[in-house]
N, C-alpha and C positions, 0 to 999 in steps of 0.2 A: 715493942711498939705494937699497939692494938690495931685491929683492922680499920677502925674508924678514923685514925689519924692520917692526914694526907702526907704523902712522901715528899721530901724536898725536891724541887725541880732540879733537873740535871743542868750543870753549867753549860752555857752556850759554847760551841766550839769557837776558838779564836778565828776572827775573820782576817783574810789576807789584806794587808795594808794597801796593796795596789787596787784591790776591788773597792775598798773604802774610798780611795781617791777618785776612781772612775765614777763611782756613785755620786760623789760630791760635785764632780764636773757636770754630770748629766742633770742633776737638780739645778745647778747654777744656770746652765743653758736654757732649761725649761723656764725658770723664773725670768731670765733676760728676755726670752721670746715673748712672755706675757707682758712685760714692761713695754717692749717695742710695739706690740699689738695695741696696747692701750693708747699710746701716743701717735700711732701712725694710721689707725683705721680711718680717721677722717681724711687724711691725705690720700689714702688709697681710694676712698669713695669719691672725692672730687675728681680724680682722674677718670673713674668709671662713669661719672655723670657726663664729663666732657666726651668720652668715647661713645656713650649711648646717644647723646643728642647729635653728634657729628654723623653717626650712622643713620640718623633719621633725617639728615639733610640740612641741619642747622650749621652755621659757620660760627666758630669761636671768634669773638671780637675783643674780648677783654678778660684778663685773669689777674686778680690781686689777692694777696694773702699776707697776713702778719704772723703766720704760724699757728694761730688758734682759730681764726676766722678766714674762710676762703670764699671769694666771690667770683663767679664767672658770668659772662654775658654772651648771648648768642643772637644772631640775625638770620632770618630765613631768606634765602635767595629768591628773588622774584616776588616778594611780598613785603609789605611794610609791617612786619611783626618781629618782636624781640622777646627773648626769654632772659631771666636772671635766676641764678641759684646761689644762695649763700648758705654755707654750712659752718656752724660754730659748735665745736666739741664741748660737751658738758662734763666730760670725764677724761681729762688729759692724763691724770695720774692713775697708776695701777690700783690704788686704794679706792678712788672714786669709781673706777670701772667695776671693781668687785662688789661695791656696795650698791650702786644704782644702775649698773650696766653701762655699756658703751653708748650713751645717749648723745644726741646732737640736736640742736635747734636749727631747723632747716627752713629757709624762706624760699618759696618758689614764686616768681612773678611772670606774668604774661602781658605783653604790651603791644598796642597798635598805634600807628601814627594816624592822627585825626586831622581833618581839615578844620580850620578856624579853632585852633587849640584854645585860645583865650575864652571864647564863648562856652566851649565844652567844659573847660576847667572851672570857670566861674559857677556853672550849674552844679558841678560835682561838689565843689567846696561848700556851696550853700546847703546842699543836701546833707553833707557830712556834719556841718554845724548844727543842723536841726534834728538829726535823727540817730546818728551813730555815736556810741560811746567807745572811745579808744580803750583797748585792752591788750595785755601781754599774753592772754590765754591763746593756746593753739587752736587752729580751725576757724578763726575769724578772718573773713576775706575783707581786705581794705583796698581802696583805690588811691593811687598816687599819680603824679604827673611830672614830666620832664619838659620844662618850658623851652630849653635849648633845642631839643631834638623834635618836640611836638608829639611825643609819645604819652599815652595814658596807659597805666599799668593796673592790673588787678593782681594782688599778691596775698599769699596765705602763709602763716607760720605753722610748721608741723614739728612735733617732738618725736623723733624717730630713734629706734634702737638700731645702731649700725650693724649689729650682729645679724639682723634680718637679711642684710645684703652681702656681708662679708663672712664667709663660712670657712670652717677648717682652719688652715694656716692663715693665708691671706688671699683666699680665692673669692672672687666677686660673682654673685649670682646675677648675671647681666639680664636674664629674662625677667626676673622679679623686679629688678631696679628699673628696667625699661618700661614695664607695665605700670609700675607705680608713678613714674614720671609722666608717662603719657596720660594716665587717668587724671592726675593733678592739673596738667596743662589743659586738658579737655574741659574740666570743671571751671577753670579760670576763664577760658575762652568763652564758654556759655554765659558765665556771670558778667563778663565785661561787655559782651555784645548786648546782653539783656539790659544792662545799665545805660548803654549808649543808644538803645532803641534801634539797633540794626538787626 
């Protein structure tokens, strides 16, 4: 054999069957955890949203969920203000989570009870008809009303990466979540009061 010819690789030593099986179990559990995380991150986040707002003094008044879309409503004690947060996961499957990330369509709404709801709502509806184009794009603030309760809401749709708030295994970054929620509510508050002329 000449010096230029490569030598044949040495055969791999036989692996212990018990080690092979333990490795298969470890990989299975890793994949199972990834699947759970893809389907449960939005559930975890809605719980964190509730905890964040309750810690800020808001009272939870309603919670509904169909498994894919979660809606929570809050009322602030001593003030006629309400909040709503809806989270709809865009990547419930592991495949979707790996391709587009753990994205969610999140709607945040801020509402105040107004005197003479009919007059205020009529003015808002005529303004909507004349100047605003409805869109599914994120970041557009819209105004809505609840005739039964007399609340007018400003709301915005956001497309969020849930991994921004849920890190590691299933640990929530409460500081970041709280800061982002507060900033959104602050913007909606300013927008709504500006629209109502207060």
